[in-house]
MILUMVO-587431 format. One record per residue (C-alpha): x, y, z; residue in one letter; residue number from 1. Coordinates in Angstrom, 3 decimals. Last residue first. Example, Ala and Ser with C-alpha at 12.3 -4.5 7.8 and 13.67 -1.06 7.14 Angstrom:
       px       py       pz res   n
   13.670   -1.060    7.140   S   2
   12.300   -4.500    7.800   A   1
//
This chain:
       px       py       pz res   n
 -109.857  -33.064  -54.530   X 591
 -112.749  -32.470  -56.680   X 590
 -112.189  -30.929  -60.037   X 589
 -109.822  -28.355  -61.377   X 588
 -106.085  -27.778  -60.635   X 587
 -104.455  -24.363  -60.174   X 586
 -100.884  -24.325  -61.551   X 585
 -101.674  -21.783  -64.191   X 584
 -103.167  -19.430  -61.652   X 583
  -99.783  -19.000  -59.879   X 582
  -98.901  -18.938  -56.154   X 581
  -95.222  -18.667  -55.142   X 580
  -93.487  -21.824  -53.920   X 579
  -93.299  -22.085  -50.150   X 578
  -90.360  -21.040  -47.887   X 577
  -90.436  -17.377  -48.702   X 576
  -88.118  -14.675  -50.040   X 575
  -89.772  -11.684  -51.532   X 574
  -87.559   -9.396  -53.631   X 573
  -89.058   -6.002  -54.072   X 572
  -88.981   -4.598  -57.528   X 571
  -87.204   -1.234  -57.706   X 570
  -88.885    2.185  -57.884   X 569
  -91.351    1.180  -55.241   X 568
  -89.078    1.751  -52.227   X 567
  -87.417    4.869  -53.618   X 566
  -90.797    6.441  -54.182   X 565
  -91.904    5.524  -50.673   X 564
  -88.758    7.112  -49.168   X 563
  -89.151   10.281  -51.218   X 562
  -92.758   10.596  -50.237   X 561
  -91.947   10.214  -46.545   X 560
  -89.276   12.948  -46.766   X 559
  -91.662   15.276  -48.558   X 558
  -94.251   14.756  -45.862   X 557
  -91.744   15.602  -43.145   X 556
  -90.498   18.731  -44.939   X 555
  -94.050   19.890  -45.446   X 554
  -94.854   19.373  -41.777   X 553
  -91.746   21.325  -40.664   X 552
  -92.621   24.216  -42.930   X 551
  -96.112   24.301  -41.533   X 550
  -94.720   24.382  -37.956   X 549
  -92.385   27.386  -38.720   X 548
  -88.543   27.156  -38.668   X 547
  -86.345   30.285  -38.478   X 546
  -82.577   29.974  -39.132   X 545
  -80.706   32.962  -37.833   X 544
  -78.774   35.809  -39.426   X 543
  -82.020   37.588  -40.295   X 542
  -83.255   38.365  -43.744   X 541
  -84.114   41.944  -44.635   X 540
  -87.187   43.750  -43.386   X 539
  -85.996   47.230  -44.187   X 538
  -84.844   48.007  -40.623   X 537
  -83.010   44.694  -40.189   X 536
  -81.070   45.123  -43.415   X 535
  -80.162   48.704  -42.636   X 534
  -79.080   47.912  -39.080   X 533
  -76.947   45.021  -40.302   X 532
  -75.279   47.249  -42.903   X 531
  -74.550   49.904  -40.281   X 530
  -73.118   47.391  -37.846   X 529
  -70.750   45.949  -40.430   X 528
  -68.728   44.114  -37.769   X 527
  -65.407   45.144  -39.359   X 526
  -62.909   43.801  -36.758   X 525
  -63.822   40.238  -37.479   X 524
  -67.003   38.375  -36.584   X 523
  -66.865   34.688  -35.816   X 522
  -70.370   33.249  -36.205   X 521
  -72.525   31.071  -34.013   X 520
  -75.905   30.265  -35.633   X 519
  -78.875   31.163  -33.457   X 518
  -81.813   28.770  -33.384   X 517
  -85.399   30.151  -33.346   X 516
  -88.559   28.122  -33.031   X 515
  -91.621   30.055  -34.020   X 514
  -95.175   29.506  -32.677   X 513
  -94.709   32.131  -29.901   X 512
  -93.394   34.726  -32.304   X 511
  -89.715   35.170  -33.171   X 510
  -88.004   38.463  -32.449   X 509
  -88.044   41.140  -35.132   X 508
  -88.732   44.159  -32.934   X 507
  -86.075   43.047  -30.413   X 506
  -83.431   43.072  -33.143   X 505
  -84.185   46.674  -34.015   X 504
  -83.862   47.671  -30.355   X 503
  -80.505   45.876  -29.987   X 502
  -79.176   47.453  -33.177   X 501
  -79.949   50.875  -31.810   X 500
  -78.404   50.091  -28.437   X 499
  -75.041   49.222  -30.004   X 498
  -73.729   45.641  -29.715   X 497
  -70.258   45.322  -28.151   X 496
  -69.130   41.882  -29.224   X 495
  -66.872   39.502  -27.309   X 494
  -65.249   36.731  -29.344   X 493
  -63.925   33.571  -27.713   X 492
  -61.249   31.380  -29.286   X 491
  -61.561   27.625  -29.566   X 490
  -62.270   27.699  -33.274   X 489
  -59.579   30.323  -33.964   X 488
  -56.892   28.374  -32.043   X 487
  -57.647   25.155  -33.834   X 486
  -57.458   26.888  -37.175   X 485
  -54.125   28.548  -36.319   X 484
  -52.713   25.261  -35.040   X 483
  -53.726   23.474  -38.253   X 482
  -52.187   26.320  -40.205   X 481
  -48.894   25.826  -38.385   X 480
  -48.576   22.158  -39.293   X 479
  -49.998   22.645  -42.798   X 478
  -47.400   25.327  -43.552   X 477
  -44.584   23.160  -42.195   X 476
  -45.799   20.197  -44.280   X 475
  -45.680   22.512  -47.287   X 474
  -41.906   22.797  -47.008   X 473
  -41.384   23.533  -50.696   X 472
  -38.438   25.829  -50.074   X 471
  -40.308   28.872  -51.404   X 470
  -43.426   27.950  -49.418   X 469
  -41.510   27.544  -46.146   X 468
  -39.718   30.863  -46.627   X 467
  -43.009   32.617  -47.440   X 466
  -44.541   31.189  -44.266   X 465
  -41.597   32.578  -42.295   X 464
  -42.469   36.016  -43.684   X 463
  -40.641   37.856  -46.450   X 462
  -40.268   41.655  -46.415   X 461
  -36.692   41.704  -47.730   X 460
  -35.209   42.729  -44.362   X 459
  -37.106   39.919  -42.655   X 458
  -40.791   39.928  -41.873   X 457
  -42.773   38.611  -38.911   X 456
  -46.508   38.642  -39.747   X 455
  -47.513   35.245  -41.105   X 454
  -45.691   32.997  -38.650   X 453
  -45.447   35.816  -36.091   X 452
  -48.950   35.229  -34.723   X 451
  -48.301   31.511  -34.311   X 450
  -44.937   32.124  -32.604   X 449
  -46.150   34.681  -30.074   X 448
  -48.260   32.497  -27.817   X 447
  -46.137   33.594  -24.801   X 446
  -45.652   30.006  -23.648   X 445
  -44.139   29.020  -27.030   X 444
  -46.009   26.401  -29.055   X 443
  -45.200   27.896  -32.468   X 442
  -41.452   27.696  -31.811   X 441
  -41.782   24.156  -30.426   X 440
  -43.603   22.895  -33.530   X 439
  -41.004   24.638  -35.676   X 438
  -38.245   22.793  -33.811   X 437
  -40.014   19.458  -34.234   X 436
  -40.729   20.039  -37.938   X 435
  -37.165   21.143  -38.716   X 434
  -36.166   18.376  -41.118   X 433
  -35.063   20.679  -43.913   X 432
  -34.306   24.305  -43.125   X 431
  -36.028   27.424  -44.480   X 430
  -38.983   27.454  -42.074   X 429
  -36.684   26.876  -39.077   X 428
  -34.510   29.872  -39.951   X 427
  -37.481   32.143  -40.611   X 426
  -39.108   31.091  -37.323   X 425
  -35.880   31.791  -35.427   X 424
  -36.169   35.356  -36.746   X 423
  -34.196   36.809  -39.634   X 422
  -34.178   40.607  -39.794   X 421
  -30.989   40.665  -41.850   X 420
  -29.050   39.701  -38.686   X 419
  -31.373   38.735  -35.836   X 418
  -35.003   39.570  -35.142   X 417
  -36.682   38.000  -32.121   X 416
  -39.940   36.397  -33.348   X 415
  -39.554   33.147  -31.395   X 414
  -39.060   35.125  -28.187   X 413
  -36.487   34.859  -25.407   X 412
  -36.610   36.839  -22.178   X 411
  -40.113   35.803  -21.184   X 410
  -42.238   38.418  -19.474   X 409
  -44.958   36.740  -17.421   X 408
  -42.751   36.053  -14.414   X 407
  -45.388   37.441  -12.023   X 406
  -42.686   39.302  -10.113   X 405
  -41.557   41.126  -13.244   X 404
  -37.770   41.436  -13.012   X 403
  -37.243   41.469  -16.775   X 402
  -39.992   44.052  -17.213   X 401
  -38.131   46.474  -14.930   X 400
  -35.299   46.789  -17.510   X 399
  -32.108   48.604  -16.501   X 398
  -33.089   48.807  -12.819   X 397
  -33.809   45.073  -12.710   X 396
  -30.498   44.334  -14.420   X 395
  -28.582   46.354  -11.817   X 394
  -30.599   44.940   -8.908   X 393
  -29.604   41.408   -9.879   X 392
  -32.413   39.089  -10.892   X 391
  -33.094   35.750   -9.242   X 390
  -34.949   32.738  -10.646   X 389
  -35.155   33.993  -14.210   X 388
  -37.925   32.535  -16.438   X 387
  -36.971   30.347  -19.390   X 386
  -39.899   29.016  -21.420   X 385
  -38.618   30.080  -24.836   X 384
  -35.054   29.128  -23.890   X 383
  -35.845   25.665  -22.544   X 382
  -38.217   24.815  -25.395   X 381
  -35.597   25.788  -27.971   X 380
  -32.902   23.811  -26.143   X 379
  -35.093   20.689  -25.980   X 378
  -36.021   21.089  -29.692   X 377
  -32.453   21.046  -30.912   X 376
  -32.238   21.598  -34.673   X 375
  -28.701   22.948  -34.200   X 374
  -29.703   25.935  -36.316   X 373
  -32.764   26.326  -34.091   X 372
  -30.592   26.350  -30.945   X 371
  -28.314   28.987  -32.480   X 370
  -31.264   31.236  -33.369   X 369
  -32.651   30.780  -29.852   X 368
  -29.302   31.806  -28.343   X 367
  -28.964   34.969  -30.399   X 366
  -26.008   36.181  -28.250   X 365
  -27.336   39.667  -28.906   X 364
  -30.140   38.938  -26.446   X 363
  -27.724   38.547  -23.540   X 362
  -25.767   41.720  -24.242   X 361
  -28.974   43.661  -24.793   X 360
  -30.288   42.419  -21.448   X 359
  -27.065   43.376  -19.655   X 358
  -27.126   46.910  -20.991   X 357
  -25.270   49.214  -23.399   X 356
  -23.098   46.424  -24.829   X 355
  -19.293   46.666  -24.870   X 354
  -18.865   43.968  -22.222   X 353
  -22.051   43.364  -20.235   X 352
  -20.289   41.970  -17.161   X 351
  -20.995   38.604  -15.598   X 350
  -21.762   37.852  -11.927   X 349
  -24.998   39.878  -12.012   X 348
  -27.554   37.281  -10.935   X 347
  -28.870   37.406  -14.490   X 346
  -25.632   35.921  -15.839   X 345
  -25.466   33.179  -13.212   X 344
  -29.055   32.112  -13.942   X 343
  -28.339   32.061  -17.687   X 342
  -25.267   29.875  -17.128   X 341
  -27.292   27.450  -15.018   X 340
  -29.959   27.220  -17.719   X 339
  -27.290   26.555  -20.354   X 338
  -25.735   23.828  -18.185   X 337
  -29.108   22.149  -17.630   X 336
  -29.975   22.249  -21.349   X 335
  -26.695   20.849  -22.666   X 334
  -27.076   20.529  -26.441   X 333
  -23.302   20.058  -26.994   X 332
  -22.930   23.064  -29.294   X 331
  -25.098   25.032  -26.874   X 330
  -22.617   24.361  -24.071   X 329
  -19.695   25.593  -26.195   X 328
  -21.708   28.712  -27.022   X 327
  -22.372   29.252  -23.311   X 326
  -18.681   29.041  -22.410   X 325
  -17.454   31.201  -25.316   X 324
  -19.992   33.922  -24.474   X 323
  -18.936   33.872  -20.839   X 322
  -15.341   34.469  -21.936   X 321
  -16.448   37.455  -24.006   X 320
  -18.607   38.731  -21.142   X 319
  -15.618   38.788  -18.786   X 318
  -16.605   38.010  -15.202   X 317
  -17.448   41.089  -13.170   X 316
  -14.609   42.684  -11.237   X 315
  -13.531   41.209   -7.963   X 314
  -13.726   42.994   -4.610   X 313
  -16.788   41.047   -3.365   X 312
  -18.159   43.221   -0.590   X 311
  -21.391   43.730   -2.516   X 310
  -22.344   40.099   -1.892   X 309
  -19.605   38.117   -0.168   X 308
  -21.097   34.618   -0.297   X 307
  -23.213   34.953   -3.445   X 306
  -20.378   36.805   -5.202   X 305
  -17.786   34.261   -4.150   X 304
  -19.959   31.408   -5.425   X 303
  -20.529   33.161   -8.749   X 302
  -16.782   33.726   -9.180   X 301
  -16.107   30.055   -8.419   X 300
  -18.753   28.995  -10.914   X 299
  -17.194   31.249  -13.567   X 298
  -13.651   30.074  -12.897   X 297
  -14.777   26.455  -13.127   X 296
  -16.717   27.226  -16.313   X 295
  -13.422   28.377  -17.800   X 294
  -11.271   25.473  -16.633   X 293
  -13.750   22.757  -17.566   X 292
  -14.236   24.431  -20.963   X 291
  -10.485   24.525  -21.518   X 290
  -10.322   20.821  -20.740   X 289
  -12.913   20.194  -23.441   X 288
  -11.190   22.513  -25.939   X 287
   -7.828   20.839  -25.343   X 286
   -9.430   17.420  -25.789   X 285
  -10.967   18.496  -29.082   X 284
   -7.619   19.955  -30.207   X 283
   -5.869   16.686  -29.402   X 282
   -8.507   14.765  -31.343   X 281
   -8.232   17.078  -34.330   X 280
   -4.445   16.693  -34.343   X 279
   -4.791   12.902  -34.147   X 278
   -7.167   12.916  -37.095   X 277
   -4.712   14.990  -39.121   X 276
   -1.796   12.750  -38.175   X 275
   -3.519    9.424  -38.883   X 274
   -1.606    6.941  -36.736   X 273
   -3.849    7.715  -33.775   X 272
   -2.157    7.804  -30.376   X 271
   -3.753    6.073  -27.419   X 270
   -4.523    8.094  -24.303   X 269
   -7.997    9.538  -24.721   X 268
   -9.613    9.977  -21.285   X 267
  -10.522   13.652  -21.750   X 266
  -12.839   12.944  -24.682   X 265
  -14.645   10.094  -22.928   X 264
  -15.040   12.234  -19.814   X 263
  -16.749   15.031  -21.725   X 262
  -20.210   13.546  -21.101   X 261
  -19.548   14.314  -17.448   X 260
  -20.575   17.912  -18.130   X 259
  -24.173   16.799  -18.770   X 258
  -24.595   14.801  -15.569   X 257
  -22.812   17.463  -13.535   X 256
  -25.370   20.102  -14.546   X 255
  -28.255   17.787  -13.650   X 254
  -26.714   17.015  -10.261   X 253
  -25.961   20.619   -9.254   X 252
  -22.360   21.856   -9.272   X 251
  -18.775   20.970   -8.300   X 250
  -16.383   20.736  -11.262   X 249
  -13.098   18.825  -11.515   X 248
   -9.570   19.905  -12.414   X 247
   -6.370   17.833  -12.788   X 246
   -2.991   18.307  -11.131   X 245
    0.658   17.303  -11.503   X 244
    4.018   17.336   -9.684   X 243
    3.916   19.214   -6.422   X 242
    7.073   18.642   -4.403   X 241
    6.838   16.780   -1.096   X 240
    8.957   13.908   -2.377   X 239
    6.298   13.485   -5.038   X 238
    3.080   15.436   -5.366   X 237
   -0.267   14.634   -6.951   X 236
   -3.153   17.077   -7.098   X 235
   -6.861   16.549   -7.780   X 234
   -8.273   20.016   -8.189   X 233
  -11.540   21.751   -7.371   X 232
  -14.027   23.899   -9.260   X 231
  -16.930   25.893   -7.999   X 230
  -20.228   25.656   -6.206   X 229
  -20.027   25.123   -2.476   X 228
  -21.868   22.747   -0.172   X 227
  -18.913   20.616    0.815   X 226
  -17.840   17.470   -1.065   X 225
  -17.097   14.482    1.181   X 224
  -14.220   12.393   -0.055   X 223
  -13.704    9.101   -1.841   X 222
  -10.691    7.333   -3.286   X 221
  -10.075    5.195   -6.321   X 220
   -6.969    3.799   -7.968   X 219
   -5.346    3.694  -11.376   X 218
   -1.977    2.990  -12.904   X 217
   -0.926    3.459  -16.507   X 216
    2.581    2.095  -17.107   X 215
    4.528    4.348  -19.412   X 214
    5.685    2.576  -22.544   X 213
    9.249    1.794  -23.527   X 212
   10.661    0.543  -20.230   X 211
    7.345   -0.915  -19.122   X 210
    7.406   -3.396  -22.009   X 209
    4.334   -5.620  -22.172   X 208
    2.018   -3.353  -20.216   X 207
    0.086   -3.938  -16.982   X 206
   -2.757   -1.713  -15.838   X 205
   -2.551   -1.410  -12.067   X 204
   -5.505   -1.462   -9.709   X 203
   -6.114   -0.071   -6.233   X 202
   -9.239   -0.490   -4.143   X 201
  -10.090    2.165   -1.556   X 200
   -8.687    5.411   -0.234   X 199
  -10.630    7.674    2.087   X 198
   -9.808   11.331    1.588   X 197
  -10.150   14.410    3.811   X 196
  -10.503   17.554    1.750   X 195
   -7.830   20.209    1.229   X 194
   -9.040   23.773    1.606   X 193
   -9.303   27.012   -0.363   X 192
  -12.372   26.250   -2.439   X 191
  -11.581   22.607   -3.209   X 190
   -8.345   20.642   -3.078   X 189
   -8.041   16.839   -3.243   X 188
   -4.582   15.446   -2.545   X 187
   -2.508   12.504   -3.807   X 186
    0.903   11.643   -2.334   X 185
    3.893    9.940   -3.888   X 184
    7.056    9.115   -1.898   X 183
    6.195    5.434   -1.488   X 182
    5.661    5.184   -5.246   X 181
    2.240    4.043   -6.302   X 180
    1.157    6.916   -8.585   X 179
    4.057    6.666  -11.015   X 178
    1.781    7.213  -14.034   X 177
   -1.860    8.203  -14.254   X 176
   -5.482    7.238  -13.786   X 175
   -7.536    8.516  -10.848   X 174
  -11.027    7.235  -10.050   X 173
  -12.908    9.573   -7.765   X 172
  -15.746    8.710   -5.388   X 171
  -17.763   11.708   -4.250   X 170
  -19.801   11.693   -1.054   X 169
  -22.315   14.415   -1.718   X 168
  -22.821   18.006   -0.598   X 167
  -22.841   19.483   -4.114   X 166
  -22.748   17.092   -7.051   X 165
  -19.562   15.962   -8.734   X 164
  -18.094   16.802  -12.147   X 163
  -14.973   15.326  -13.764   X 162
  -15.945   11.890  -12.510   X 161
  -13.520   10.388  -13.216   X 160
  -10.005   11.816  -13.450   X 159
   -7.504   11.494  -16.280   X 158
   -3.792   11.281  -17.095   X 157
   -2.346   12.407  -13.760   X 156
    1.469   12.455  -13.714   X 155
    4.116   11.389  -11.232   X 154
    7.635   12.649  -11.763   X 153
   10.744   10.772  -12.870   X 152
    9.582    9.461  -16.228   X 151
   11.168   12.232  -18.285   X 150
    9.733   12.226  -21.774   X 149
   10.776   15.814  -22.332   X 148
   13.454   16.915  -19.878   X 147
   12.291   19.003  -16.862   X 146
   13.720   22.467  -17.365   X 145
   16.479   23.906  -15.151   X 144
   17.085   26.784  -12.732   X 143
   19.386   26.251   -9.768   X 142
   21.037   28.660   -7.287   X 141
   18.620   31.566   -7.567   X 140
   19.584   34.143   -4.942   X 139
   17.043   35.701   -2.563   X 138
   18.301   33.959    0.557   X 137
   18.407   30.594   -1.196   X 136
   16.738   29.798   -4.519   X 135
   15.752   26.593   -6.238   X 134
   14.142   26.458   -9.700   X 133
   11.874   24.142  -11.647   X 132
   10.553   24.192  -15.238   X 131
    7.892   22.030  -16.837   X 130
    4.886   24.164  -15.840   X 129
    6.197   26.720  -13.363   X 128
    7.841   25.154  -10.305   X 127
    9.491   27.070   -7.496   X 126
   11.397   25.794   -4.449   X 125
   12.462   28.416   -1.903   X 124
   15.187   28.049    0.751   X 123
   15.663   30.691    3.372   X 122
   15.146   34.444    3.134   X 121
   14.200   36.545    0.082   X 120
   10.501   35.678   -0.141   X 119
    9.525   36.695    3.400   X 118
   12.197   39.358    3.805   X 117
    9.824   42.285    3.497   X 116
    9.233   44.988    0.894   X 115
    8.513   42.505   -1.883   X 114
    9.179   43.833   -5.390   X 113
   12.893   42.948   -5.465   X 112
   12.422   39.279   -4.557   X 111
    9.621   38.896   -7.101   X 110
   11.705   40.527   -9.822   X 109
   14.548   38.097   -9.065   X 108
   12.053   35.246   -9.426   X 107
   11.232   36.335  -12.975   X 106
   14.909   36.673  -13.839   X 105
   15.569   33.113  -12.687   X 104
   12.464   31.754  -14.465   X 103
   13.720   32.871  -17.853   X 102
   11.957   30.844  -20.566   X 101
    9.251   29.587  -18.235   X 100
    8.037   32.952  -16.979   X  99
    8.188   34.559  -20.427   X  98
    6.290   31.666  -22.010   X  97
    3.581   31.900  -19.386   X  96
    3.309   35.639  -20.004   X  95
    3.079   35.150  -23.783   X  94
    0.430   32.459  -23.439   X  93
   -1.837   34.869  -21.594   X  92
   -2.480   34.163  -17.957   X  91
   -5.148   32.378  -15.932   X  90
   -3.646   31.510  -12.609   X  89
   -3.735   28.740  -10.033   X  88
   -1.398   29.482   -7.141   X  87
   -0.128   26.610   -5.007   X  86
    1.669   27.662   -1.810   X  85
    3.363   24.750   -0.070   X  84
    4.585   25.649    3.411   X  83
    7.111   23.273    4.873   X  82
    4.564   22.165    7.404   X  81
    1.411   24.016    6.425   X  80
   -0.541   23.657    3.172   X  79
   -1.670   26.820    1.397   X  78
   -4.018   27.019   -1.607   X  77
   -4.303   29.876   -4.067   X  76
   -6.731   31.288   -6.612   X  75
   -6.132   33.794   -9.401   X  74
   -8.047   34.866  -12.512   X  73
   -7.380   37.497  -15.179   X  72
   -3.713   37.415  -14.300   X  71
   -1.764   40.319  -15.898   X  70
   -1.368   42.561  -12.864   X  69
    2.314   43.039  -13.739   X  68
    3.072   39.424  -12.725   X  67
    5.177   40.526   -9.742   X  66
    2.619   43.188   -8.861   X  65
   -0.087   40.509   -8.836   X  64
    2.009   38.241   -6.616   X  63
    2.807   41.092   -4.233   X  62
   -0.860   42.097   -4.105   X  61
   -1.790   38.547   -3.152   X  60
    0.835   38.504   -0.417   X  59
   -0.612   41.683    1.082   X  58
   -0.869   40.505    4.668   X  57
    2.554   38.918    4.441   X  56
    2.684   35.236    5.366   X  55
    4.476   34.549    8.633   X  54
    1.350   33.125   10.256   X  53
    1.452   30.251    7.746   X  52
    4.882   29.130    9.018   X  51
    8.194   29.153    7.136   X  50
   11.225   26.854    7.436   X  49
   11.225   25.820    3.802   X  48
    8.946   27.644    1.380   X  47
    7.540   25.480   -1.414   X  46
    6.126   27.571   -4.232   X  45
    3.956   26.159   -7.019   X  44
    2.812   28.203  -10.004   X  43
   -0.281   26.989  -11.805   X  42
   -1.924   26.753  -15.197   X  41
   -4.925   28.230  -16.934   X  40
   -4.705   29.355  -20.517   X  39
   -4.814   32.513  -22.551   X  38
   -4.732   33.449  -26.220   X  37
   -4.926   37.206  -26.381   X  36
   -8.302   38.887  -26.365   X  35
  -10.700   39.681  -29.185   X  34
  -11.029   36.175  -30.549   X  33
  -12.772   35.130  -27.434   X  32
  -12.550   32.469  -24.804   X  31
   -8.921   31.748  -25.372   X  30
   -8.312   28.074  -25.182   X  29
   -7.397   26.200  -22.027   X  28
   -4.064   24.483  -21.796   X  27
   -3.409   21.752  -19.310   X  26
   -1.627   21.997  -15.981   X  25
   -4.580   22.697  -13.865   X  24
   -7.513   24.694  -13.439   X  23
   -9.344   27.900  -13.006   X  22
  -10.381   29.501   -9.827   X  21
  -11.514   32.971   -9.132   X  20
  -10.511   36.086   -7.466   X  19
   -8.986   36.331   -4.119   X  18
   -8.553   33.027   -2.522   X  17
   -6.250   32.451    0.397   X  16
   -8.872   30.286    2.025   X  15
   -6.914   29.456    5.159   X  14
   -5.582   25.932    4.869   X  13
   -6.783   22.563    6.037   X  12
   -4.307   19.774    5.663   X  11
   -6.592   16.773    5.725   X  10
   -4.215   14.585    3.732   X   9
   -3.381   12.415    6.737   X   8
   -0.883    9.903    5.538   X   7
   -1.555    6.185    5.289   X   6
   -2.688    6.228    1.655   X   5
    0.346    8.412    0.911   X   4
    2.667    5.555    1.844   X   3
    1.532    3.337   -0.982   X   2
    0.000    0.000    0.000   X   1
//
């Protein structure tokens, strides 16, 4: 049994967080084309002979000054003993490259910036990606890269599950290399503290030639997840020096269920011989891990905001990064994740970017248009029926209708105009195989879709019905028309009848011997009151069917006559047991 399974990993640390949290040692793509390519990684410091109470009050400010205030996100964890300070950062690729290419100069800047002797006294171990350095009393004595293909350090290949529910007992399966050395230790970090772990069954995947191929080992452990949204890390260290890490998400059950669909992508280990296919697979994995990192930062920011309220010192989450996260979720048809992202946005954790208001920023994402293009009925139904749970005061002040307490104002409409005036109805009407999506668009809770089918016009003046007719989608037209007909037959019409017309009608009421039956009619906007008054005044016909007794008798007699005529028109066929009587067969004489 490895030594780390016997060690107490419950090393609680003060939550030295001050921003957000993003993950691990893998790249995460830039969340927008407008900002520099960025990724999340970590810097690990091990300070020998230091105690947690010796930390400077403004250690976060010192780190930010050292990095020229370039981190867009920062989160740190402290473990006592020989203090290990792990700082997860989101930096641009250029900053990471600068740190790694000349770590000695970077550390010298840190020593010069600090006004105290905390960093410049004693031994300090530093690791940035694949480069390590040792310094003593403010002087770097060793700075070297870790050779490619080096099998010295432990490495995490994958973690399952990558998303766990709040306040549950989570069981993780870790796969990696060199995990069973006596000097190896695995830790689980979440929201500023290290969780207590219970280790269970261990397995090792054997290979034919361990010298040529890294042996993939796996084991499981469980830990209790606190009630906190965010993103945690599974860390592995060797000889007390941090070696590798992997992120995981903490959220609601339905959100975790959808995010866990990325596990198959993140678990890829075998190399494809096809270079182009292998490149696509690597890029897909990078995008998936980038999504875990980015949504982790967002969830962490949302958790801080809900906990600290207006005292939260952090700026709002970047709208461009939020846009990348929600677009990635839409591409995977994740309804629960999209709903969670919308809730976070309306709670005020995300900025509006260059848009004049939060609502405009949200609507310009054209989420319903994107869902229709993906032909995803569940997403369309989610968006059209979405009602905010909580609204930030800023959004409520910008648009009081959004914060309507009766929740009758839906944010997303099927007739929302996009580029060139195209609505989701136009897009669905012009695409093949969109019956389900069109059915959802015309079944929206606000009852807007049916009205817009023949009224919403694009920049050329064409309606969705015109699009369907031009593309030969007559089944779409019949589908919507059937709904229109059903709606008109079940609708109620209230008429305001003038007094004059009422008096004229009273004068022409049926007598005691008359039976009067009114015929229901649907009257449009032009009720033709004047014409009706004129007809009634000059003895014109009434809009009812009047039946007199004589008329009823005549109709009855005529019906009987018709039946008798039909009966005698054709010879009746008489079927009997005995032979028919004929005079020719009559015999004479006595019997």
